[in-house]
N, C-alpha and C positions, 0 to 999 in steps of 0.2 A: 281064431286067424279068417274067421268068414266074416269079408265086410260085405254089406247089402249096395249090390251093383245095380246101375242102370239097367234096364232090359235090353234097350238099344241103344248103341254110342255110335254115334257117326265117328269113320275114322278117314283122315286126313292125309295123302299121302305126297311127301315134300322131297324134293332132292337131298338138301340138307339145311332147310331153312326152319324147320320143326319149331325149335325154341325160338328163334326170333319171332314168328308169325304168332306163338303163342302168346309171347310179350306183347304184340301190339294187339291183337285181340282182347286181350285180359285189360290192357290199359285203356278200351273203349269201352266195353260194357260195365255196367253196374254189377254187383254182387257177383263177380268174378275173381278167378285165383287159378293160379298152377298149383296142382295138385300133386305131381309127383314127376321125377324125371329118371327115364331108365338110360343106361349107360350100354352101350357096346361092349361085350365082355371079350375073351380071347374065340369064343365060339360064334363066328357068325360067317355070313355069305362074303367070301371074298370079293366078291363080283361088285359088290355094294360099293367097295371103295370108302367103308368107313372104318376108321382108326380105332384100335381098341382104346376104351375110353370117352370116344365122340357120343354126342346125346344119339340116343335110338329112337326113343319115344318121348312123348310129352302129355300128360294129362291135365285137362285144364276143364273150368267150368265158365261159362258163362249165359250169366242169369239163371243159373239152376240146370243148365243142360251141360251132360258132360260131354267132352272131345278128346280124342287122340288124334296127336299128329306123330306122323313116323317120317323119320329119315331115313328113305328107304332106297334112294337113289335116282338117276334122273330118267329111267325108262318110261314112267307115267306123267300125264300134264290132267289138268284139270281143263273141264269144259262146262259149258253153260247148261249140259244135260242134269247136272245138279246144282241146286242154288240153296242158299239158306234166306227166310223170309224173315223179317226185321218188321214188327206190327209196330206203327209208331201212333200215337194219342194226338199228335198236333204237327204244324207244319215245322214249329222249332226242333223236336225230334228228327223229323226227316230231314231236315236239314244236317242237324249233328251228325246222325250216323252216315247220310251221304257224303259229306264233306271229311270226314274221320276215315271211312271204309275206304274213299274214292282214291285219297293221297295217296299218289303214286302208281297208281292202277293204269290199265288200258281204256284211255278216252276214248277209243274208236267202238269200246264193245259198253257203251251209254246208251240206253231208251226206256222210257214207261217204266222208271225207277230199278232197272237193273243197272248194275255195274259191275266191274271185274277189279279186285284189288291188287294190290302190288307182288300177291303172289300166285296170281291166277284164279283167285276163289271167285267163285261168283254169289252176289247178294241181291235180294230185291228189298227195296226201303218202301215200304207201303204204309198208306192208313190204315189202321187197324179196322176202320166200318170198310174197306174197298170192295170185297166180297160181298157186303149186304148190298151195296150201292150198285155192284154188276149183274148182281142174280137174284134182287128183287121181285115183286109180284110185278110191280108197273113197268113193261117193256121198254117203255118209252124214255121214261129216266135211266134206265141200265143203257140202253142205245147210247144216250148223249154222254152218258159216262165214260163209256168204253170208247166212244168217239175222240173224246177231249184226251183221255189218255194215250191213246195209240199216236196224236199227235206231239207227245211231251217226247222231246229229244234226250234228257238229261233226268235229273230228278222229279218227282212228284209235285207239284203245283195244288196242296190240298183245297185252296181256297177256288182255285178252275174248277175242280171235280164238283163241289159242292154247287157252285153256281150251276155246273151243267144238269147236276143230279135234281135242282130246283126247277130248272127251266127258265 
């Protein structure tokens, strides 16, 4: 009965949308699946408002990363203090993940590659080499890239960042 488990697993607290969110995320990312659904039994916190048989947790995998989504009730909300970074190899990937994850999300919470999805979870859709561009040894290049990045009001334009990097 001893299964090898991931050492650290993000746990996402939803009101009642855990299964819907897991289905949404697994429909977007490759190599993704729902691995287990656990339902509330008779023993549960009555204050949660979750009926016996309702989904309690959904375990799912996105690109090899394990997650748990919990239907825990309305008392906690997501904030931008925690976000998931999606490293993209090209503009096509940036566009794909941005378009999919921002669908139905908070348009006012978009800037510099950050977005908030329809469940309130924050994501950063960034080029895979962004860290190198903004922290490289040539401070002039890094400053130009950071200036260009901070002017982007929604998704990142990789070509614009590359032009800023090249000077």
